[in-house]
All heavy atoms as a GROMACS GRO file, in nm:
protein
  532
    1MET      N    1  -1.277   4.724  -0.834
    1MET     CA    2  -1.141   4.675  -0.826
    1MET      C    3  -1.140   4.540  -0.756
    1MET      O    4  -1.228   4.512  -0.676
    1MET     CB    5  -1.053   4.776  -0.752
    1MET     CG    6  -1.073   4.780  -0.601
    1MET     SD    7  -0.960   4.886  -0.510
    1MET     CE    8  -0.808   4.802  -0.533
    2LYS      N    9  -1.041   4.461  -0.782
    2LYS     CA   10  -1.023   4.333  -0.714
    2LYS      C   11  -0.931   4.350  -0.595
    2LYS      O   12  -0.828   4.418  -0.604
    2LYS     CB   13  -0.962   4.229  -0.808
    2LYS     CG   14  -1.059   4.173  -0.909
    2LYS     CD   15  -1.148   4.071  -0.843
    2LYS     CE   16  -1.228   3.997  -0.949
    2LYS     NZ   17  -1.322   3.906  -0.892
    3SER      N   18  -0.970   4.292  -0.483
    3SER     CA   19  -0.890   4.298  -0.362
    3SER      C   20  -0.902   4.166  -0.288
    3SER      O   21  -1.008   4.134  -0.236
    3SER     CB   22  -0.939   4.413  -0.273
    3SER     OG   23  -0.877   4.409  -0.147
    4TYR      N   24  -0.794   4.091  -0.286
    4TYR     CA   25  -0.789   3.963  -0.214
    4TYR      C   26  -0.906   3.872  -0.251
    4TYR      O   27  -0.967   3.810  -0.166
    4TYR     CB   28  -0.784   3.987  -0.064
    4TYR     CG   29  -0.670   4.074  -0.020
    4TYR    CD1   30  -0.693   4.203   0.025
    4TYR    CD2   31  -0.539   4.028  -0.025
    4TYR    CE1   32  -0.588   4.286   0.064
    4TYR    CE2   33  -0.433   4.109   0.014
    4TYR     CZ   34  -0.459   4.237   0.058
    4TYR     OH   35  -0.355   4.319   0.098
    5GLY      N   36  -0.938   3.868  -0.380
    5GLY     CA   37  -1.041   3.778  -0.429
    5GLY      C   38  -1.182   3.835  -0.427
    5GLY      O   39  -1.276   3.770  -0.471
    6TYR      N   40  -1.199   3.956  -0.376
    6TYR     CA   41  -1.330   4.021  -0.371
    6TYR      C   42  -1.333   4.138  -0.468
    6TYR      O   43  -1.233   4.207  -0.488
    6TYR     CB   44  -1.358   4.074  -0.230
    6TYR     CG   45  -1.404   3.970  -0.133
    6TYR    CD1   46  -1.316   3.878  -0.079
    6TYR    CD2   47  -1.537   3.962  -0.093
    6TYR    CE1   48  -1.357   3.780   0.010
    6TYR    CE2   49  -1.581   3.866  -0.003
    6TYR     CZ   50  -1.491   3.776   0.048
    6TYR     OH   51  -1.533   3.680   0.136
    7GLU      N   52  -1.451   4.162  -0.526
    7GLU     CA   53  -1.475   4.281  -0.607
    7GLU      C   54  -1.518   4.391  -0.511
    7GLU      O   55  -1.617   4.376  -0.440
    7GLU     CB   56  -1.584   4.254  -0.712
    7GLU     CG   57  -1.612   4.371  -0.802
    7GLU     CD   58  -1.494   4.408  -0.891
    7GLU    OE1   59  -1.419   4.317  -0.935
    7GLU    OE2   60  -1.477   4.528  -0.917
    8VAL      N   61  -1.443   4.501  -0.507
    8VAL     CA   62  -1.469   4.608  -0.411
    8VAL      C   63  -1.512   4.733  -0.486
    8VAL      O   64  -1.450   4.773  -0.584
    8VAL     CB   65  -1.343   4.638  -0.326
    8VAL    CG1   66  -1.372   4.750  -0.227
    8VAL    CG2   67  -1.295   4.513  -0.254
    9GLN      N   68  -1.620   4.794  -0.435
    9GLN     CA   69  -1.670   4.919  -0.491
    9GLN      C   70  -1.675   5.023  -0.380
    9GLN      O   71  -1.697   4.990  -0.264
    9GLN     CB   72  -1.811   4.900  -0.547
    9GLN     CG   73  -1.820   4.802  -0.661
    9GLN     CD   74  -1.964   4.781  -0.705
    9GLN    OE1   75  -2.058   4.833  -0.646
    9GLN    NE2   76  -1.981   4.705  -0.810
   10GLY      N   77  -1.657   5.147  -0.418
   10GLY     CA   78  -1.663   5.258  -0.324
   10GLY      C   79  -1.612   5.383  -0.391
   10GLY      O   80  -1.579   5.381  -0.510
   11ASN      N   81  -1.603   5.492  -0.315
   11ASN     CA   82  -1.554   5.616  -0.376
   11ASN      C   83  -1.402   5.607  -0.395
   11ASN      O   84  -1.337   5.514  -0.349
   11ASN     CB   85  -1.597   5.739  -0.296
   11ASN     CG   86  -1.526   5.755  -0.164
   11ASN    OD1   87  -1.422   5.695  -0.138
   11ASN    ND2   88  -1.582   5.838  -0.078
   12ALA      N   89  -1.349   5.708  -0.463
   12ALA     CA   90  -1.207   5.706  -0.499
   12ALA      C   91  -1.116   5.699  -0.377
   12ALA      O   92  -1.014   5.629  -0.379
   12ALA     CB   93  -1.173   5.828  -0.584
   13ASP      N   94  -1.151   5.771  -0.269
   13ASP     CA   95  -1.066   5.771  -0.149
   13ASP      C   96  -1.062   5.634  -0.084
   13ASP      O   97  -0.956   5.588  -0.042
   13ASP     CB   98  -1.116   5.875  -0.048
   13ASP     CG   99  -1.093   6.018  -0.094
   13ASP    OD1  100  -1.000   6.041  -0.175
   13ASP    OD2  101  -1.169   6.106  -0.051
   14ALA      N  102  -1.175   5.567  -0.076
   14ALA     CA  103  -1.180   5.434  -0.016
   14ALA      C  104  -1.099   5.335  -0.099
   14ALA      O  105  -1.020   5.256  -0.044
   14ALA     CB  106  -1.324   5.386  -0.002
   15LEU      N  107  -1.116   5.340  -0.229
   15LEU     CA  108  -1.043   5.247  -0.316
   15LEU      C  109  -0.894   5.275  -0.316
   15LEU      O  110  -0.813   5.183  -0.322
   15LEU     CB  111  -1.100   5.253  -0.458
   15LEU     CG  112  -1.245   5.208  -0.472
   15LEU    CD1  113  -1.290   5.219  -0.618
   15LEU    CD2  114  -1.268   5.069  -0.416
   16ARG      N  115  -0.855   5.401  -0.303
   16ARG     CA  116  -0.714   5.436  -0.294
   16ARG      C  117  -0.653   5.376  -0.168
   16ARG      O  118  -0.543   5.321  -0.170
   16ARG     CB  119  -0.697   5.588  -0.296
   16ARG     CG  120  -0.556   5.636  -0.303
   16ARG     CD  121  -0.540   5.788  -0.322
   16ARG     NE  122  -0.656   5.870  -0.292
   16ARG     CZ  123  -0.742   5.919  -0.384
   16ARG    NH1  124  -0.724   5.891  -0.512
   16ARG    NH2  125  -0.842   5.995  -0.348
   17ASP      N  126  -0.727   5.381  -0.055
   17ASP     CA  127  -0.678   5.323   0.069
   17ASP      C  128  -0.664   5.172   0.057
   17ASP      O  129  -0.566   5.114   0.104
   17ASP     CB  130  -0.770   5.359   0.186
   17ASP     CG  131  -0.710   5.315   0.318
   17ASP    OD1  132  -0.621   5.387   0.370
   17ASP    OD2  133  -0.750   5.208   0.368
   18VAL      N  134  -0.762   5.106  -0.004
   18VAL     CA  135  -0.754   4.961  -0.025
   18VAL      C  136  -0.631   4.927  -0.109
   18VAL      O  137  -0.557   4.834  -0.077
   18VAL     CB  138  -0.883   4.907  -0.090
   18VAL    CG1  139  -0.867   4.762  -0.132
   18VAL    CG2  140  -1.002   4.921   0.007
   19THR      N  141  -0.607   5.005  -0.213
   19THR     CA  142  -0.490   4.983  -0.299
   19THR      C  143  -0.360   5.000  -0.221
   19THR      O  144  -0.268   4.918  -0.233
   19THR     CB  145  -0.493   5.078  -0.420
   19THR    OG1  146  -0.611   5.053  -0.496
   19THR    CG2  147  -0.371   5.060  -0.508
   20GLU      N  148  -0.353   5.105  -0.140
   20GLU     CA  149  -0.232   5.127  -0.058
   20GLU      C  150  -0.209   5.010   0.038
   20GLU      O  151  -0.096   4.966   0.057
   20GLU     CB  152  -0.246   5.257   0.021
   20GLU     CG  153  -0.234   5.381  -0.063
   20GLU     CD  154  -0.261   5.509   0.015
   20GLU    OE1  155  -0.273   5.504   0.139
   20GLU    OE2  156  -0.271   5.614  -0.051
   21THR      N  157  -0.315   4.960   0.097
   21THR     CA  158  -0.304   4.847   0.188
   21THR      C  159  -0.254   4.723   0.115
   21THR      O  160  -0.167   4.651   0.165
   21THR     CB  161  -0.438   4.818   0.257
   21THR    OG1  162  -0.477   4.935   0.331
   21THR    CG2  163  -0.429   4.700   0.352
   22MET      N  164  -0.307   4.699  -0.003
   22MET     CA  165  -0.265   4.582  -0.080
   22MET      C  166  -0.118   4.591  -0.120
   22MET      O  167  -0.052   4.489  -0.134
   22MET     CB  168  -0.353   4.565  -0.204
   22MET     CG  169  -0.493   4.522  -0.170
   22MET     SD  170  -0.608   4.496  -0.310
   22MET     CE  171  -0.521   4.536  -0.453
   23ASN      N  172  -0.067   4.713  -0.137
   23ASN     CA  173   0.072   4.733  -0.178
   23ASN      C  174   0.169   4.736  -0.061
   23ASN      O  175   0.290   4.745  -0.080
   23ASN     CB  176   0.086   4.862  -0.260
   23ASN     CG  177   0.020   4.850  -0.395
   23ASN    OD1  178   0.016   4.743  -0.454
   23ASN    ND2  179  -0.033   4.960  -0.445
   24ASP      N  180   0.117   4.728   0.061
   24ASP     CA  181   0.200   4.731   0.182
   24ASP      C  182   0.214   4.588   0.234
   24ASP      O  183   0.117   4.526   0.275
   24ASP     CB  184   0.133   4.819   0.288
   24ASP     CG  185   0.216   4.836   0.413
   24ASP    OD1  186   0.308   4.755   0.438
   24ASP    OD2  187   0.185   4.930   0.489
   25SER      N  188   0.336   4.537   0.233
   25SER     CA  189   0.358   4.398   0.273
   25SER      C  190   0.332   4.373   0.421
   25SER      O  191   0.321   4.259   0.463
   25SER     CB  192   0.501   4.356   0.238
   25SER     OG  193   0.594   4.432   0.313
   26LYS      N  194   0.319   4.479   0.500
   26LYS     CA  195   0.297   4.464   0.644
   26LYS      C  196   0.148   4.468   0.682
   26LYS      O  197   0.114   4.448   0.798
   26LYS     CB  198   0.371   4.573   0.720
   26LYS     CG  199   0.520   4.564   0.705
   26LYS     CD  200   0.590   4.676   0.777
   26LYS     CE  201   0.740   4.666   0.750
   26LYS     NZ  202   0.810   4.781   0.805
   27ARG      N  203   0.063   4.497   0.585
   27ARG     CA  204  -0.081   4.504   0.613
   27ARG      C  205  -0.157   4.417   0.513
   27ARG      O  206  -0.111   4.391   0.403
   27ARG     CB  207  -0.133   4.648   0.601
   27ARG     CG  208  -0.068   4.742   0.698
   27ARG     CD  209  -0.134   4.878   0.698
   27ARG     NE  210  -0.124   4.942   0.567
   27ARG     CZ  211  -0.201   5.043   0.528
   27ARG    NH1  212  -0.293   5.091   0.609
   27ARG    NH2  213  -0.186   5.097   0.409
   28ARG      N  214  -0.275   4.373   0.556
   28ARG     CA  215  -0.360   4.290   0.471
   28ARG      C  216  -0.505   4.310   0.514
   28ARG      O  217  -0.533   4.329   0.632
   28ARG     CB  218  -0.323   4.143   0.484
   28ARG     CG  219  -0.405   4.050   0.399
   28ARG     CD  220  -0.348   3.910   0.400
   28ARG     NE  221  -0.443   3.814   0.348
   28ARG     CZ  222  -0.464   3.788   0.220
   28ARG    NH1  223  -0.396   3.852   0.129
   28ARG    NH2  224  -0.551   3.698   0.183
   29ILE      N  225  -0.596   4.305   0.419
   29ILE     CA  226  -0.738   4.312   0.449
   29ILE      C  227  -0.794   4.172   0.436
   29ILE      O  228  -0.782   4.110   0.331
   29ILE     CB  229  -0.812   4.406   0.351
   29ILE    CG1  230  -0.751   4.545   0.355
   29ILE    CG2  231  -0.961   4.410   0.385
   29ILE    CD1  232  -0.798   4.635   0.242
   30ASN      N  233  -0.853   4.121   0.541
   30ASN     CA  234  -0.917   3.990   0.536
   30ASN      C  235  -1.067   4.011   0.526
   30ASN      O  236  -1.137   4.021   0.626
   30ASN     CB  237  -0.881   3.908   0.660
   30ASN     CG  238  -0.928   3.765   0.647
   30ASN    OD1  239  -1.010   3.733   0.562
   30ASN    ND2  240  -0.874   3.679   0.731
   31TRP      N  241  -1.115   4.020   0.402
   31TRP     CA  242  -1.258   4.047   0.381
   31TRP      C  243  -1.345   3.939   0.442
   31TRP      O  244  -1.460   3.964   0.476
   31TRP     CB  245  -1.287   4.062   0.232
   31TRP     CG  246  -1.221   4.180   0.168
   31TRP    CD1  247  -1.127   4.177   0.068
   31TRP    CD2  248  -1.242   4.319   0.197
   31TRP    NE1  249  -1.089   4.305   0.034
   31TRP    CE2  250  -1.158   4.394   0.112
   31TRP    CE3  251  -1.324   4.386   0.288
   31TRP    CZ2  252  -1.155   4.534   0.115
   31TRP    CZ3  253  -1.320   4.525   0.291
   31TRP    CH2  254  -1.236   4.597   0.205
   32ASN      N  255  -1.291   3.819   0.460
   32ASN     CA  256  -1.370   3.710   0.520
   32ASN      C  257  -1.416   3.744   0.662
   32ASN      O  258  -1.515   3.688   0.709
   32ASN     CB  259  -1.290   3.580   0.524
   32ASN     CG  260  -1.271   3.521   0.387
   32ASN    OD1  261  -1.361   3.520   0.306
   32ASN    ND2  262  -1.151   3.473   0.360
   33ASN      N  263  -1.344   3.830   0.731
   33ASN     CA  264  -1.379   3.866   0.869
   33ASN      C  265  -1.485   3.976   0.878
   33ASN      O  266  -1.535   4.004   0.986
   33ASN     CB  267  -1.255   3.911   0.946
   33ASN     CG  268  -1.160   3.797   0.973
   33ASN    OD1  269  -1.199   3.681   0.974
   33ASN    ND2  270  -1.034   3.829   0.994
   34PHE      N  271  -1.518   4.039   0.766
   34PHE     CA  272  -1.616   4.147   0.765
   34PHE      C  273  -1.757   4.091   0.748
   34PHE      O  274  -1.777   3.988   0.684
   34PHE     CB  275  -1.588   4.245   0.652
   34PHE     CG  276  -1.474   4.338   0.677
   34PHE    CD1  277  -1.344   4.302   0.646
   34PHE    CD2  278  -1.496   4.464   0.732
   34PHE    CE1  279  -1.239   4.387   0.669
   34PHE    CE2  280  -1.391   4.550   0.756
   34PHE     CZ  281  -1.262   4.513   0.724
   35LYS      N  282  -1.852   4.163   0.806
   35LYS     CA  283  -1.993   4.134   0.781
   35LYS      C  284  -2.062   4.266   0.752
   35LYS      O  285  -2.011   4.374   0.786
   35LYS     CB  286  -2.056   4.060   0.898
   35LYS     CG  287  -2.057   4.134   1.029
   35LYS     CD  288  -2.119   4.048   1.138
   35LYS     CE  289  -2.130   4.122   1.268
   35LYS     NZ  290  -2.009   4.141   1.343
   36THR      N  291  -2.179   4.259   0.688
   36THR     CA  292  -2.254   4.380   0.658
   36THR      C  293  -2.282   4.456   0.786
   36THR      O  294  -2.323   4.397   0.886
   36THR     CB  295  -2.384   4.345   0.584
   36THR    OG1  296  -2.349   4.291   0.455
   36THR    CG2  297  -2.473   4.466   0.565
   37GLY      N  298  -2.256   4.586   0.782
   37GLY     CA  299  -2.276   4.672   0.899
   37GLY      C  300  -2.146   4.705   0.971
   37GLY      O  301  -2.142   4.798   1.051
   38ASP      N  302  -2.040   4.628   0.945
   38ASP     CA  303  -1.908   4.660   1.002
   38ASP      C  304  -1.856   4.788   0.936
   38ASP      O  305  -1.910   4.836   0.836
   38ASP     CB  306  -1.808   4.548   0.975
   38ASP     CG  307  -1.830   4.426   1.063
   38ASP    OD1  308  -1.906   4.436   1.160
   38ASP    OD2  309  -1.770   4.321   1.031
   39PHE      N  310  -1.748   4.841   0.993
   39PHE     CA  311  -1.685   4.959   0.936
   39PHE      C  312  -1.544   4.926   0.889
   39PHE      O  313  -1.472   4.851   0.954
   39PHE     CB  314  -1.677   5.073   1.038
   39PHE     CG  315  -1.811   5.130   1.070
   39PHE    CD1  316  -1.872   5.101   1.192
   39PHE    CD2  317  -1.879   5.211   0.981
   39PHE    CE1  318  -1.996   5.152   1.223
   39PHE    CE2  319  -2.003   5.263   1.012
   39PHE     CZ  320  -2.062   5.233   1.133
   40TYR      N  321  -1.509   4.982   0.774
   40TYR     CA  322  -1.373   4.977   0.722
   40TYR      C  323  -1.312   5.113   0.752
   40TYR      O  324  -1.368   5.217   0.714
   40TYR     CB  325  -1.374   4.950   0.572
   40TYR     CG  326  -1.237   4.960   0.509
   40TYR    CD1  327  -1.150   4.853   0.513
   40TYR    CD2  328  -1.195   5.077   0.447
   40TYR    CE1  329  -1.024   4.861   0.458
   40TYR    CE2  330  -1.069   5.087   0.391
   40TYR     CZ  331  -0.984   4.979   0.396
   40TYR     OH  332  -0.858   4.988   0.341
   41TRP      N  333  -1.200   5.115   0.823
   41TRP     CA  334  -1.132   5.239   0.860
   41TRP      C  335  -1.009   5.258   0.772
   41TRP      O  336  -0.929   5.167   0.757
   41TRP     CB  337  -1.089   5.235   1.007
   41TRP     CG  338  -1.205   5.236   1.101
   41TRP    CD1  339  -1.274   5.128   1.146
   41TRP    CD2  340  -1.267   5.350   1.159
   41TRP    NE1  341  -1.375   5.167   1.230
   41TRP    CE2  342  -1.374   5.304   1.240
   41TRP    CE3  343  -1.244   5.487   1.152
   41TRP    CZ2  344  -1.456   5.390   1.312
   41TRP    CZ3  345  -1.326   5.572   1.224
   41TRP    CH2  346  -1.430   5.523   1.303
   42THR      N  347  -0.994   5.377   0.716
   42THR     CA  348  -0.877   5.406   0.634
   42THR      C  349  -0.761   5.449   0.722
   42THR      O  350  -0.779   5.477   0.842
   42THR     CB  351  -0.906   5.520   0.533
   42THR    OG1  352  -0.923   5.642   0.606
   42THR    CG2  353  -1.027   5.490   0.447
   43GLY      N  354  -0.644   5.460   0.665
   43GLY     CA  355  -0.527   5.506   0.736
   43GLY      C  356  -0.542   5.651   0.783
   43GLY      O  357  -0.474   5.694   0.876
   44ASN      N  358  -0.632   5.727   0.720
   44ASN     CA  359  -0.657   5.866   0.757
   44ASN      C  360  -0.765   5.878   0.864
   44ASN      O  361  -0.800   5.989   0.903
   44ASN     CB  362  -0.698   5.949   0.637
   44ASN     CG  363  -0.586   5.964   0.537
   44ASN    OD1  364  -0.469   5.961   0.573
   44ASN    ND2  365  -0.620   5.981   0.411
   45GLY      N  366  -0.821   5.767   0.907
   45GLY     CA  367  -0.925   5.770   1.009
   45GLY      C  368  -1.066   5.786   0.955
   45GLY      O  369  -1.161   5.801   1.032
   46ASP      N  370  -1.082   5.782   0.823
   46ASP     CA  371  -1.216   5.787   0.765
   46ASP      C  372  -1.280   5.649   0.777
   46ASP      O  373  -1.212   5.548   0.769
   46ASP     CB  374  -1.210   5.826   0.617
   46ASP     CG  375  -1.152   5.966   0.597
   46ASP    OD1  376  -1.175   6.054   0.682
   46ASP    OD2  377  -1.083   5.986   0.494
   47ARG      N  378  -1.411   5.648   0.797
   47ARG     CA  379  -1.477   5.518   0.808
   47ARG      C  380  -1.581   5.501   0.700
   47ARG      O  381  -1.645   5.597   0.657
   47ARG     CB  382  -1.538   5.498   0.946
   47ARG     CG  383  -1.668   5.566   0.969
   47ARG     CD  384  -1.722   5.532   1.106
   47ARG     NE  385  -1.860   5.579   1.115
   47ARG     CZ  386  -1.935   5.565   1.219
   47ARG    NH1  387  -1.890   5.504   1.326
   47ARG    NH2  388  -2.059   5.610   1.218
   48TYR      N  389  -1.595   5.377   0.658
   48TYR     CA  390  -1.689   5.340   0.553
   48TYR      C  391  -1.770   5.221   0.602
   48TYR      O  392  -1.712   5.124   0.653
   48TYR     CB  393  -1.615   5.303   0.424
   48TYR     CG  394  -1.544   5.420   0.363
   48TYR    CD1  395  -1.416   5.456   0.404
   48TYR    CD2  396  -1.606   5.496   0.266
   48TYR    CE1  397  -1.351   5.565   0.350
   48TYR    CE2  398  -1.541   5.606   0.210
   48TYR     CZ  399  -1.414   5.640   0.252
   48TYR     OH  400  -1.352   5.748   0.198
   49LYS      N  401  -1.900   5.229   0.587
   49LYS     CA  402  -1.986   5.117   0.622
   49LYS      C  403  -1.967   5.008   0.517
   49LYS      O  404  -1.959   5.036   0.397
   49LYS     CB  405  -2.132   5.160   0.627
   49LYS     CG  406  -2.225   5.054   0.677
   49LYS     CD  407  -2.366   5.107   0.688
   49LYS     CE  408  -2.461   4.998   0.731
   49LYS     NZ  409  -2.599   5.046   0.730
   50VAL      N  410  -1.960   4.884   0.562
   50VAL     CA  411  -1.936   4.771   0.474
   50VAL      C  412  -2.068   4.700   0.443
   50VAL      O  413  -2.145   4.670   0.533
   50VAL     CB  414  -1.839   4.670   0.540
   50VAL    CG1  415  -1.825   4.544   0.455
   50VAL    CG2  416  -1.703   4.733   0.563
   51GLU      N  417  -2.091   4.677   0.315
   51GLU     CA  418  -2.194   4.584   0.270
   51GLU      C  419  -2.118   4.475   0.196
   51GLU      O  420  -2.040   4.504   0.105
   51GLU     CB  421  -2.295   4.651   0.178
   51GLU     CG  422  -2.389   4.743   0.252
   51GLU     CD  423  -2.501   4.795   0.163
   51GLU    OE1  424  -2.517   4.747   0.049
   51GLU    OE2  425  -2.571   4.886   0.209
   52ILE      N  426  -2.138   4.350   0.238
   52ILE     CA  427  -2.057   4.242   0.182
   52ILE      C  428  -2.144   4.121   0.151
   52ILE      O  429  -2.238   4.089   0.225
   52ILE     CB  430  -1.941   4.207   0.278
   52ILE    CG1  431  -1.839   4.116   0.210
   52ILE    CG2  432  -1.993   4.148   0.408
   52ILE    CD1  433  -1.704   4.115   0.279
   53ASP      N  434  -2.115   4.057   0.040
   53ASP     CA  435  -2.179   3.933   0.001
   53ASP      C  436  -2.067   3.832  -0.020
   53ASP      O  437  -1.997   3.837  -0.121
   53ASP     CB  438  -2.260   3.954  -0.127
   53ASP     CG  439  -2.332   3.829  -0.175
   53ASP    OD1  440  -2.292   3.717  -0.136
   53ASP    OD2  441  -2.428   3.843  -0.251
   54HIS      N  442  -2.050   3.744   0.078
   54HIS     CA  443  -1.939   3.650   0.071
   54HIS      C  444  -1.956   3.547  -0.040
   54HIS      O  445  -1.857   3.504  -0.099
   54HIS     CB  446  -1.920   3.580   0.206
   54HIS     CG  447  -1.867   3.671   0.312
   54HIS    ND1  448  -1.738   3.721   0.312
   54HIS    CD2  449  -1.927   3.725   0.421
   54HIS    CE1  450  -1.720   3.798   0.416
   54HIS    NE2  451  -1.833   3.803   0.484
   55GLU      N  452  -2.079   3.508  -0.068
   55GLU     CA  453  -2.100   3.410  -0.176
   55GLU      C  454  -2.061   3.467  -0.311
   55GLU      O  455  -1.998   3.400  -0.392
   55GLU     CB  456  -2.246   3.364  -0.178
   55GLU     CG  457  -2.281   3.270  -0.064
   55GLU     CD  458  -2.422   3.215  -0.076
   55GLU    OE1  459  -2.475   3.208  -0.189
   55GLU    OE2  460  -2.477   3.178   0.028
   56ALA      N  461  -2.100   3.592  -0.336
   56ALA     CA  462  -2.068   3.657  -0.464
   56ALA      C  463  -1.930   3.723  -0.461
   56ALA      O  464  -1.882   3.769  -0.565
   56ALA     CB  465  -2.174   3.762  -0.497
   57LYS      N  466  -1.868   3.728  -0.342
   57LYS     CA  467  -1.736   3.791  -0.324
   57LYS      C  468  -1.738   3.937  -0.368
   57LYS      O  469  -1.655   3.982  -0.447
   57LYS     CB  470  -1.627   3.713  -0.397
   57LYS     CG  471  -1.613   3.571  -0.348
   57LYS     CD  472  -1.473   3.549  -0.304
   57LYS     CE  473  -1.458   3.406  -0.254
   57LYS     NZ  474  -1.383   3.400  -0.135
   58LYS      N  475  -1.838   4.012  -0.314
   58LYS     CA  476  -1.852   4.154  -0.346
   58LYS      C  477  -1.857   4.236  -0.218
   58LYS      O  478  -1.923   4.197  -0.121
   58LYS     CB  479  -1.978   4.179  -0.427
   58LYS     CG  480  -1.972   4.121  -0.566
   58LYS     CD  481  -2.091   4.160  -0.647
   58LYS     CE  482  -2.077   4.101  -0.786
   58LYS     NZ  483  -2.186   4.143  -0.874
   59VAL      N  484  -1.788   4.349  -0.220
   59VAL     CA  485  -1.783   4.443  -0.108
   59VAL      C  486  -1.820   4.581  -0.161
   59VAL      O  487  -1.770   4.623  -0.265
   59VAL     CB  488  -1.643   4.449  -0.045
   59VAL    CG1  489  -1.638   4.552   0.067
   59VAL    CG2  490  -1.597   4.315   0.003
   60ILE      N  491  -1.905   4.651  -0.086
   60ILE     CA  492  -1.934   4.791  -0.115
   60ILE      C  493  -1.897   4.871   0.009
   60ILE      O  494  -1.941   4.839   0.120
   60ILE     CB  495  -2.082   4.814  -0.150
   60ILE    CG1  496  -2.121   4.728  -0.272
   60ILE    CG2  497  -2.109   4.962  -0.178
   60ILE    CD1  498  -2.270   4.732  -0.304
   61LEU      N  499  -1.813   4.972  -0.010
   61LEU     CA  500  -1.772   5.061   0.099
   61LEU      C  501  -1.851   5.191   0.083
   61LEU      O  502  -1.837   5.262  -0.016
   61LEU     CB  503  -1.622   5.087   0.094
   61LEU     CG  504  -1.534   4.962   0.104
   61LEU    CD1  505  -1.387   4.999   0.084
   61LEU    CD2  506  -1.554   4.893   0.238
   62ILE      N  507  -1.936   5.220   0.183
   62ILE     CA  508  -2.027   5.333   0.176
   62ILE      C  509  -1.977   5.444   0.267
   62ILE      O  510  -1.961   5.424   0.388
   62ILE     CB  511  -2.169   5.290   0.216
   62ILE    CG1  512  -2.216   5.177   0.124
   62ILE    CG2  513  -2.264   5.409   0.215
   62ILE    CD1  514  -2.338   5.105   0.173
   63GLU      N  515  -1.956   5.562   0.210
   63GLU     CA  516  -1.907   5.676   0.286
   63GLU      C  517  -2.013   5.721   0.386
   63GLU      O  518  -2.131   5.728   0.356
   63GLU     CB  519  -1.875   5.790   0.190
   63GLU     CG  520  -1.807   5.906   0.254
   63GLU     CD  521  -1.762   6.009   0.151
   63GLU    OE1  522  -1.803   6.000   0.035
   63GLU    OE2  523  -1.686   6.097   0.189
   64GLU      N  524  -1.968   5.747   0.509
   64GLU     CA  525  -2.061   5.793   0.613
   64GLU      C  526  -2.031   5.935   0.650
   64GLU      O  527  -1.924   5.981   0.649
   64GLU     CB  528  -2.047   5.704   0.736
   64GLU     CG  529  -2.099   5.567   0.712
   64GLU     CD  530  -2.196   5.524   0.818
   64GLU    OE1  531  -2.174   5.554   0.936
   64GLU    OE2  532  -2.293   5.458   0.782
   0.00000   0.00000   0.00000
């Protein structure tokens, strides 16, 4: 899926949370601030390890 200019991959729950965030005008994901090894936290408190390639604009959210 596309999210703020990045191609994002992950399981259905992670992608659903990213979609909800994109549809909420009060929240935004700034992928530029992430680096590989950081964690993406969902609204439910689930965490996903981030693998990111800023040059290729690709993000992988890995379930832990």
